[in-house]
KOLKOLKOL-342236 format. One line per 4 residues: number of its first residue (from 1); for each residue x, y, z of C-alpha. Coordinates in steps of 0.001 Angstrom, whole numbers, plus 500000, padded with zeros to 6 digits. Each point is the difference from the previous one (the first is absolute). Example, Ala and Ser with C-alpha at 12.3 -4.5 7.8 and 13.67 -1.06 7.14 Angstrom:
residues 2
1> 512300:495500:507800; 501370:503440:499340
end
This chain:
residues 560
1> 500000:500000:500000; 501197:503493:499130; 498997:503252:501609; 500609:503562:498857
5> 500728:502617:502639; 500546:503760:500130; 500716:502294:502902; 497652:502786:500984
9> 500929:503457:501121; 499030:499313:503599; 502432:497090:500376; 497375:497373:499187
13> 499625:497700:497017; 497446:499027:497358; 500194:496571:498472; 498089:497366:498075
17> 500430:496425:498744; 500829:499409:496332; 498812:497556:497385; 502340:498237:497580
21> 499601:502789:497432; 500957:502630:502569; 496504:501375:500480; 498327:500331:503422
25> 498693:496731:501415; 498282:501532:503017; 499142:503260:501728; 502507:502651:500972
29> 500992:499715:503666; 501327:502776:502212; 502492:499432:502801; 501309:502382:502627
33> 503628:499311:499020; 501960:498454:497169; 501837:497743:502418; 496768:498644:501459
37> 498513:499495:496542; 502904:497750:499009; 500600:498355:503387; 496387:498863:500336
41> 500019:498217:496614; 502751:497357:500109; 498121:497985:497376; 500762:502554:497270
45> 502517:498472:497587; 501077:503214:498286; 499438:503673:500749; 499600:502387:497082
49> 501164:503506:500799; 501536:503082:498502; 503591:499926:501284; 501778:497493:502214
53> 502768:502465:500857; 497490:502315:501667; 497294:497680:501316; 502001:497010:501196
57> 502449:502113:501974; 497127:501198:502186; 498621:496489:500351; 503342:498656:501216
61> 500275:502851:502474; 496646:498846:501388; 501215:496402:500241; 498069:498702:496967
65> 501769:497782:497471; 498586:499196:496553; 500773:496842:498053; 499120:501203:496491
69> 498954:503187:498288; 499400:501524:496586; 501794:503329:499714; 498141:502065:497414
73> 502823:502483:499500; 502601:497273:499456; 497669:498133:497657; 499194:503136:498004
77> 503703:500624:499423; 500459:496493:498603; 496823:499987:497911; 500513:503399:498400
81> 503493:498876:499064; 498854:496648:498632; 497026:501120:497974; 501105:503367:498705
85> 503766:499884:500473; 499792:503088:502196; 502137:499022:502982; 500580:502846:502403
89> 496592:501617:499518; 497902:501148:503014; 498812:497008:502001; 497737:501383:502744
93> 496400:498913:500460; 498944:503408:498670; 502171:499525:496891; 498665:496498:499370
97> 496403:501171:500441; 500572:502939:497632; 501424:497710:497297; 497038:497698:500349
101> 497620:502907:499472; 501951:501732:497243; 500780:503032:502166; 503254:501960:500424
105> 502403:497946:502076; 501350:501743:503135; 503708:499794:500707; 501337:498025:502934
109> 501445:502094:502829; 503802:500310:500166; 501702:497083:501684; 500385:500922:503649
113> 503517:500007:501364; 500021:497503:502839; 500632:501537:503399; 500625:498837:503517
117> 496819:501774:501082; 496829:500413:497901; 499364:503478:498672; 496750:501849:500555
121> 500234:501137:496397; 500402:496662:498233; 497664:499856:496983; 496935:497844:500495
125> 498285:497806:497399; 499161:501585:496661; 496403:501177:500448; 497160:498665:497890
129> 497746:502511:498240; 497516:501718:502334; 496938:497885:500643; 501740:496707:499074
133> 499614:497325:502656; 503344:498343:500758; 498623:496514:500607; 497985:500146:496782
137> 503112:501130:498125; 502058:497229:501552; 497443:497376:498961; 499807:501348:496446
141> 503764:500069:499596; 500423:496512:501465; 497354:498558:497668; 501731:501782:497129
145> 503314:498462:501044; 498531:496515:499886; 498687:500645:496503; 503329:501418:498817
149> 501860:497045:501483; 497838:497597:498017; 501171:501764:496831; 503692:499711:500844
153> 502335:498025:497749; 500169:497245:502633; 497118:500638:502453; 501025:497359:502530
157> 503535:501314:500199; 498753:503557:500306; 497708:499053:502895; 502977:498368:501667
161> 502121:503117:499494; 497317:502260:501480; 499688:497719:503022; 503778:499813:500404
165> 500441:503771:499780; 497312:500507:502636; 501654:497388:502219; 503272:501857:499599
169> 498295:503160:501203; 498939:498224:503203; 503527:498674:500552; 501502:503452:499420
173> 497819:501643:502647; 500641:497192:502485; 503763:500157:499488; 499991:503756:500367
177> 498142:499702:503292; 502158:497149:501341; 503235:501750:499057; 503518:498680:499560
181> 501758:499345:503347; 502610:502738:500279; 502578:500806:502691; 500481:503759:500001
185> 502991:499757:502366; 501831:497671:497613; 499155:502267:497079; 501450:503019:501837
189> 503222:498156:500802; 500365:499059:496342; 499518:503603:498919; 502451:501280:502590
193> 502628:497486:498886; 499584:500592:496269; 499254:503719:499874; 501667:501331:503141
197> 498598:502592:502324; 497547:502609:498789; 500962:503659:500040; 497632:502615:501468
201> 497703:501746:497567; 499189:496977:497852; 503270:499918:498041; 501528:496896:498471
205> 501231:497350:502446; 503719:499950:500678; 500951:497129:497672; 498129:501507:497047
209> 501610:503389:500610; 503427:498343:500035; 499305:498219:496719; 498715:503204:498423
213> 503287:501719:500915; 501950:497058:498596; 498128:500241:496704; 500754:503712:499737
217> 503701:499510:500773; 500237:497374:497264; 499242:502706:497432; 502863:502203:501102
221> 500801:502815:502451; 497135:502377:500641; 497385:497878:498216; 496586:499842:501647
225> 497732:497313:498616; 496591:499046:501348; 499846:496182:499643; 496223:500072:500530
229> 499542:502130:496850; 500468:497972:496778; 500664:503120:497918; 502813:501006:502355
233> 501596:496589:499567; 499656:499965:496205; 501494:503495:499714; 502881:499114:502325
237> 500918:496962:497941; 499651:502046:496802; 502562:502462:501350; 502249:497005:500589
241> 499565:498973:496366; 497547:497152:500670; 496597:500041:498322; 497076:498462:501859
245> 496366:499648:498974; 498805:499204:503539; 501269:499259:503488; 498709:496449:500036
249> 502147:497434:501731; 500734:497939:496905; 501269:503049:498123; 502153:501288:502859
253> 501616:496590:500480; 501491:500228:496507; 502005:503109:500951; 503536:500011:501380
257> 499913:503055:502276; 500639:500467:503749; 496534:501537:500491; 498162:496855:498956
261> 500472:497893:503161; 498916:502663:502522; 497208:501102:497672; 498547:496491:499760
265> 500242:499610:503771; 498316:503393:500469; 497159:499040:497652; 499421:496772:501950
269> 499870:501810:503333; 497903:502818:498544; 497331:497496:498945; 500065:498457:503464
273> 499805:503401:501723; 497116:501288:497877; 498001:496770:499590; 500500:498217:503351
277> 501742:502485:502262; 499008:501507:503336; 497072:501965:498551; 498615:496861:498351
281> 500307:498100:503253; 498145:502673:501930; 497199:500189:497438; 499440:496345:499179
285> 500914:497813:502982; 497733:500079:503041; 499544:497542:502861; 502442:497542:498483
289> 498357:499805:496571; 500498:501483:496551; 496530:500593:498518; 500249:500604:496248
293> 497039:500549:497711; 500149:497411:497232; 498487:500700:496585; 499080:496748:498231
297> 500199:500382:496239; 502024:503167:500444; 501781:499401:496690; 498416:499097:496680
301> 501493:496508:500226; 498102:499356:503234; 503003:500232:502274; 499393:501674:503335
305> 501366:503345:501025; 499885:501868:503311; 498584:503432:500737; 503040:501493:501684
309> 502405:498435:502444; 502013:498009:497480; 498429:496768:501215; 501061:498026:496944
313> 503585:501266:499981; 501375:499239:503457; 503824:500210:499705; 501869:496879:501004
317> 501876:501769:502781; 496759:501319:501526; 498474:496517:500024; 501997:499428:503177
321> 497337:502098:501743; 497210:497644:498888; 499884:497668:502994; 497310:497583:501085
325> 498331:500472:503358; 501424:497942:502893; 498991:496375:499533; 498922:500668:496423
329> 501672:499439:496633; 499969:501443:496498; 499265:497457:497282; 501554:501573:496906
333> 499101:498279:496733; 501383:500839:496539; 498499:498501:496865; 502684:498253:497955
337> 500270:501147:496365; 496367:501059:500026; 499762:501717:496614; 501636:497199:497945
341> 497643:497535:501648; 497052:502228:499166; 501182:500183:496382; 500000:496221:499884
345> 496432:499866:501337; 498484:502690:497757; 501789:498933:496808; 499112:496332:500513
349> 503404:499074:498609; 500292:496330:500873; 503764:499980:500233; 500243:503082:502196
353> 497132:498790:502205; 501941:496796:500544; 503078:502005:501019; 497895:502207:502298
357> 498609:496943:501720; 503138:497957:500436; 501963:501670:502778; 500679:502956:502265
361> 502515:501741:497708; 498369:500601:496631; 503131:501543:498474; 502180:497036:500962
365> 497468:497564:498550; 499700:502101:496845; 503794:500093:499673; 500245:496233:500292
369> 497470:499514:497226; 500834:502743:497511; 503173:501917:500887; 502645:497380:500635
373> 499743:500428:503755; 500795:503724:499904; 497537:501518:502480; 501057:503578:499270
377> 499292:499561:496275; 496631:498407:500733; 498975:502848:502298; 501158:502673:497555
381> 498141:498349:497154; 496704:499584:501834; 500011:503460:501541; 500979:501398:496624
385> 496870:498453:498530; 497857:501563:502709; 501633:503426:500034; 500819:500304:496308
389> 503767:500133:500483; 500865:498383:496680; 503317:501565:499028; 503469:498492:500281
393> 500202:496709:501872; 496324:500231:500936; 499108:499733:496300; 501848:496690:499697
397> 498358:498692:503157; 496590:501068:498686; 500582:497898:496870; 500754:496985:502211
401> 496816:500616:501991; 497916:500450:496860; 501075:496603:498680; 499448:498230:503296
405> 496956:501846:501369; 498208:501494:496983; 496610:500576:501654; 501472:501985:502888
409> 502073:502288:497785; 497126:500398:497542; 497734:501106:502850; 502175:502946:501009
413> 500891:500744:496375; 496303:500385:499187; 499504:502266:503020; 502880:502175:498796
417> 498595:500083:496457; 496562:501002:501289; 501565:502764:502063; 501986:501339:497054
421> 496830:500068:497911; 498131:501933:502675; 497653:497150:500913; 498851:499268:503536
425> 501806:497250:501859; 498543:498075:502935; 501275:497808:502771; 498791:496430:500241
429> 497122:501043:502279; 499070:503160:498118; 501906:502985:501427; 500518:502303:497019
433> 502961:502179:499127; 499396:503718:499398; 499725:501312:496443; 503221:500976:498257
437> 499442:503692:500724; 500333:499603:503763; 502200:496941:500575; 502994:501010:502120
441> 503205:498429:498671; 501367:498981:503404; 496889:498315:501414; 501094:496545:498931
445> 502934:499903:502353; 502481:500385:497164; 503649:500427:501007; 500014:503776:499877
449> 503438:500216:501621; 501419:498395:496879; 497766:501169:497232; 497499:502809:499725
453> 497064:499392:497690; 499323:502580:497304; 497531:502766:500765; 496446:499226:499042
457> 498564:501686:496957; 499791:499415:496288; 502449:497738:498207; 501443:496503:500008
461> 502095:500568:503143; 496824:500627:501993; 498376:496905:498513; 502982:497837:500918
465> 499993:501413:503523; 496334:499151:500424; 500676:496531:498611; 502623:499473:502683
469> 497463:501158:502571; 497184:497702:498847; 502383:497044:499615; 500697:500217:503705
473> 496507:501143:500955; 498335:496689:499129; 502416:498161:502288; 500465:502478:502827
477> 496301:500869:500059; 498974:496344:500059; 502466:499450:502834; 498434:502890:501927
481> 496548:498474:499482; 501264:496635:501246; 501465:501709:503071; 496567:501407:500874
485> 498606:496475:500073; 502952:498907:502125; 499227:502713:502555; 496305:499133:500016
489> 500705:496295:500527; 502575:500681:502714; 497732:502465:501796; 497200:497457:500034
493> 502288:497199:501188; 501335:502037:502915; 496483:501026:501007; 498398:496568:499739
497> 502936:498390:501780; 499294:502037:503113; 503565:501317:500017; 501176:503211:501627
501> 502260:500574:497004; 499539:503212:498041; 500973:501010:496502; 502149:503096:500400
505> 501840:500553:496710; 499736:499274:496283; 501923:501206:496975; 499899:498427:496567
509> 501389:496538:500835; 500619:500207:503742; 497687:499419:502945; 500706:500478:503704
513> 497836:498488:502723; 500498:500941:503666; 499054:497132:502274; 500682:498307:503334
517> 503097:497799:499757; 497948:496835:500410; 497894:500878:496944; 502919:500636:497633
521> 500119:496510:498470; 496240:500034:499425; 500227:503419:498368; 502797:498855:497686
525> 497865:497049:498918; 497025:502314:499474; 502045:502203:497654; 501043:496984:497930
529> 496406:498795:499804; 498708:503466:499127; 502480:500270:497107; 498809:496693:498582
533> 496367:501011:500412; 500606:503318:498285; 501707:498304:497074; 497174:497529:499574
537> 497261:502635:500231; 501767:502459:497710; 501350:497713:497296; 498138:496723:500392
541> 501646:496611:500396; 503554:500306:498680; 503323:498366:500936; 501340:503425:501052
545> 501056:500360:503629; 500320:503247:501930; 502513:499254:502769; 501085:502463:502677
549> 503279:500441:501828; 498886:500438:503587; 501967:501199:503002; 498803:500079:503600
553> 501887:502806:501724; 499787:502480:502833; 501503:502791:497873; 499042:500779:496401
557> 503645:500652:499083; 500840:496363:500816; 497595:498663:497384; 502266:500790:497030
end
């Protein structure tokens, strides 16, 4: 049974049961509070509401947990992208309702910058036109979603994707509330040791100031160079007769100059100071927890992002501050060669599926079968197929792969061709890439430190860049969709198992569960089972395995 629910201005709720076609299956009911409306109906299988990020946060604060939901905003984003190829368009309930009625579509509010404390001036939901009842609008949009889903290229897969995205929204809110265990005292000691003492007035820490002076001295007597200003650095090297196009690490490492070593060290400490320094610690860590705001589907490929706080880019050195509570452990699980395994599953290449199902190290198995035992060549060849790196040695390895695994290479080749021709490209479950006019060239996780894609616009260079993007999109996006199902299965397993364990972190191919020490083995088994379940649900019965490397540790830094 499904119920639709909306909040009322007085803190109450209006709700009603739904039929299979999304239409009302009973009278509208009023409750004094949203929490009571949901708590008193444990028989409801799925709640249909406007936005999980807003509604579920308040439910959790009231001690109410929901097993399943249908997030209209998340679903609208996927459906508008799938049907019309308009990823990135407004996704609010008001926008969806306006599209359905052929009216001007209101813009979504700007993404709020996450803060330690809520702001009184945060934008609320996009308002519906005056006189429009919110519950009626919600019901109309939901029924419209069901109809649009039936028209999808693969309706069953699209339904699964919508359910998975909504499940991811629940997980994101729960993880944000639980928080990552964080020792502020350890973090401060790390900062003091790496950066040195802070000077009064908010100046650079001692070690950074010393490095800045060292950089200046390397350019000669009297030189004053600001290492935090790229233009200063480029001009200083130009005066020394060295031409630079950027101050990226890979370009600086090619230079033989005494300023390079202190400059690279300064850049590393600068990132630490600005991204995870004392100000970050004060803003984001409270009562022993780091509480980020996760954004499922934050990139066009479906990968998650975080709204401030750098949750998905915790430096290795700072991971020493991520410590389990006394008597508890962190179960840190990394998916092994996830994207190549996904390629095997979605391409249905029999040979590659056999490799992806035979052992823990896909690259070693691939090397034994097709690359004379050379694991490095096998890895370069397979990643070259996924990322479009087909020059030099990668081109020769691609030819070997094409002969041995023709269906897999043809799958990504066709995705690249479709991208170059400006066609829409979809993941296995139906997530759709943006049109050529808005596709960002670095969304696919391409190695930007080594190669910068051409600017988008007219011409063959732009077409080739989009082809590289879509080649990777079908694999990376399908992997992101699989990961949603993994999270949903793991969340359910932990809940039904009556464990105290809590999901506290997720990024791309890594999951962290915080649990009592005695539950760690059970949690590790649950992750393995959830990966298998996700693979079966997403791709059907295939030989492909999705193994994890799992570590049970007290400190996150000890997991890798």
